[in-house]
N, C-alpha and C positions, 0 to 999 in steps of 0.2 A: 363567504366562499373565497378560497384562496385563488390567486392568479396563477401561481406555480407551485406545485408539489414536487420536491426533489428527493429521489430515493438514492441514498449513498452519500457519505460525508468524506470520501476520499478526495484526492486532488481534483478530479473531474467535477464531482458533486459540489465541493466547496467553491470551485472557481466559478462555475455556472451560476451558483446561487449568489455570489458576490456581484457578478455582472448584472443579474436580473433584479436585485433588491433595490436598485436605484429608482425604478419606476413601477415596481410591482410588489404585491404582497407575496411573500415567499416562506415556505416552511420545509425544513429538511428532516428526513427520517432515516435512521440507520439501525440495523439489528445489533450492532456492537455497543459496547458500554461508553464509548467516547468517539471523538472525531479522528479521522486519519486514514481509514481503510487499511491498505496494506502497509502504510507508513506509521502504524501504531506504535505507542510507546508503553512498555509494560512496566509500571511503577512497582518498586519493591518496598520502598519506605521513603516518604518525603521526596527529595529531589533525586534520590538514587533509583536507578532503573535501567532498562534495556530497550534499544531499538529492536522491536519484536520482528519487524519485516524489512522494509527498506532500510538500507544501511547508509546511503549517501546519494547526493545528487551530483551529476556531471553535466552540466548544461552544454548543448550543442548548437541549437538554433539561436539566431540573433534576438528574436523575441523573448525566448525563455531566459537567455543570459541577462537581458535588460530587466526582466522581472525579478530574478534572483539577486541582481546588484542592488535593486531597490530594497529588497528584504535584508540584505546585509547592512545597508545603511540604517535600516530601522531596528537592527540587532534582533531579527527573527532568525536569520541564518548566519553561520560562520564557517570558516575554512577548517577542515579536519586535517590537521598537519600530522607529522610523524613519519615513522618508517613503515611503509606498506609493502610487505614482503611477498615475492613470487616464489613459491616453493618449486615451481616447474623451472628448471634451469634453462629451458629453451626460451623462456619469456623474459625480456628485460624490463626493469622497472621504469616506468614513464614518469619522470619527475615533474613534467608539465601537466600531468593529468590532474585536473581540478576536482577536489572532493568537498562538497558543501554539506553541512548537517545543521539541524535545528539547534538553536542555542540551549533549549531545555529538553528537546526531544524532536524526533523527525515528524511528528504530527503537528509541529508548530505552524507549518504553512496552513494546513487546513484550519486550525484553531484561529489563526489570524484572519483568514478569509471569511470565516463564519461569525466573526465578532458582531454582536448585535443582530444576529439572525436567529429566529426561533428554530430550535432543534429538538426533535424527539428521538432519544437513544433507546436501545433495547426494544425497538419497534420493527418487527419484520413484516414486510408486505406479503400477504397471502393471496389477495384477489384483487383484480381490477375490472371494472365495468364502464363502458362508455354509455351514458344516459343523456340523450338529447345533446345539449351543448356543454357538458361537463363530465368529469370522471368521478366515479365512486370508488374509493379506496378502503379496503378492509384489511386490518392488521392481525397478527396472531393472538393479540389480547382482546379481539373482537371489537376494538375501537375502530371507528370509520371516520373518514373525512371526505369532503368534496372539493374539487379543484377544477378550474377552467382548462389548465394545462398540466401535463405530467412529463417529468424528465427522469429517465432511468439512467443512473451512472453506476451500474453494477456489472459483474462479469458476464460474458457472452452467454453461457448456458442458462443463467438465471433471467437475463433479459429475454432470451428466446422463449423460455417457458411462460413467462408472464405476458408477453406482448406479441408473439408470432401471428396471432389471428388478426391483429390490428395493422400489421406492417405489410404494405402492398408492393414493396420493392424486393429485390433478391438478397437483402441484407442477410437473412438467416439461411440462405442457401450456401453462403461461404463456409468452407471447411475450417473452422477455428479450433485449434487444439491447444487448450490452456495448459501451461506448465504447472507442475505441482512440486512442492518441496516440504521437507521437515525441518523445523527450527527448534534447537535446544538452547534454553537460557541456563547459564551455569555460573555459580558463585564458588570460588575457591579460596585458598590461602593466598597471600601475596607471594607471587612467583619470581618477582624481579624482572619480569619480561619487559623489554624496551620497544617492542613492535606494536603498531596500531592495528594492523590486520594482516591476514595471510590468505593469498590465493593459492589453490592447490591444483594439481592435475590428477587428483584421485577420483575414482568413480563413485565414491560414496559421500565423502565430505568435500564440498566445494569452496567454502569460505568460512573464515573465523574473524570475528571482530573483538577487539579489546575495548570494552565500553569505558574503562577508566581513562583511556587515551583521548577521549572526546572532551575531557576536561569540564564536565558539567558538575562534578562533585569530587569531594575527597573522601576516600573510604578506606578502611583497613583490610579490605579483602579485594580480590580481583573478580571482575564481572566479564563474562564472555558470551558471545552469540555464535553458535555453531549452525551453519546452514548446509543442508544436503545438496547434492547436485540435483538437477531436474530428472536425470536418469534414474536415480535412486528414489526420488520423491514419487515419480510416476508409478513405481512398482509397490510402494508401501504406504502412501498417504491414505488410501481407503481403509486400511485395516490397522493402522498404528495404535488406535485407541484400546484395542484388545491387548496390546503388548507394549505399553508405554515405557516401562522399565527396560525392556530389552532394547528398543530402538534408541532410547536415551544413551544407554551404555555403548551401543555400536558407534554413535557419533562421538562420544567422549573418548573412547579408546582410540578411534581414528585421530582425534585431535592430539592426544598425548604422543602417539606414534609418529605422526608427521612433523610435529613442531618440536619434539623432544623437551617440552616444558615439563618440569617436575611439579606434580600436584600431590601435596600430602593429605589434604583434606578437602571434601566437597560439602558445602553448607546448604546449597539450594540448587534444584533443578526444576525445569518446567519444559515440556515439549508441546509443540503445536504443529498441526498439519495445514499447510496452505494449499488447498484443493485447487484454487483458481488463482494462481500466483501471477501469471503473465502470458502473453501471447507473443511469440517470436516472429510471426509472419504478418506484416502490415496488410490491411485491406486497401482497396482503391479509393475509399472515402474516409473522411476523418470523423463524421458524425452523421446522425439521421435526424431529420425534422419533417413532420407532416403537419403543415399549417391547418389543414382541413379539420383535423380532430385534436390538434394540440398535443401531439406526442413527440418527444424528443428523446434520443438515446446518445450517450457519449461515454467514453471510457478509454483507458490506455490501450485496450486490446484493439482499437481501430488502427493505431499506428505502430505498435510493436511493444516490446517488453519494458521500456523505460517509463518512469513516472512522468517525465517530461511530455511523453505522448498523450497522457491524460490530460494535461494542462492545455495542450494544443487542440485536442479534441473538443474540450469544453469551449474554448475560444472560437473554434469553428462553428460550433452549434449556436453560440450566441450571435455570431454574425448572420447566420441563416434566419434566426428568430427575429433579429433586428431589422 
């Protein structure tokens, strides 16, 4: 029987797993194909690919800065340099604003933390039961596991659905509204663009990343990530699957109009809806732990929209368990 079963391999799940593995048997489960959560890296071929969700880290707390500095020394992270444009003329470019990215992809942090930890991917948790002094966990492929303790590092709505009947505090009484967004991955002809990214003040397209500028690969085509605003994502994430081509074209046309970049040919597109991207309103607590039944919950939604909040939440949970 496992000591700890952890659901989710994003920054929170991978961090708490890394802490707990020192003195416990640990297994991580995730419904995705690989580690990273919303910092996933969509591979096109070989080393070529796109940061599908999270685009960069900008550490604020002393603790997280110390952690990321160690990863820079280990060559897990590096600085994303270049010209980051603000298309909103009222906003001035902050040259001191640090942008860190994974050397190979932004899921590098999770992959590093999960090294030598048993992980089951494409495994979606469908049911949990508390039986005497252990947890019974059943997954969508009808496989099941037993664990003394259970850690959920998943979005608020999913955590609430699975565990609300076991949580005795007012955690799920909080009004948590998760942000949503649409992301288009785009491959075009070489455009001669010299910018690394674009911030906009548009109501549809909020952000554009030039993946070539991250200098992970050399390629004879340009790779772009187009991310909608939360406002647009809230309206359309639920139904985008029925009109993928339409929403893809909406974001691409906005991209061309706002940046004035000349695109002669499109070689590849992919659109994805992030239903539970982030939570902009911090809670009063950073994590949840019930020692009596061995149930823990952590995630970036406890502290706000930044990936850093997920790391801090996991660390807070570990301190409660310890």
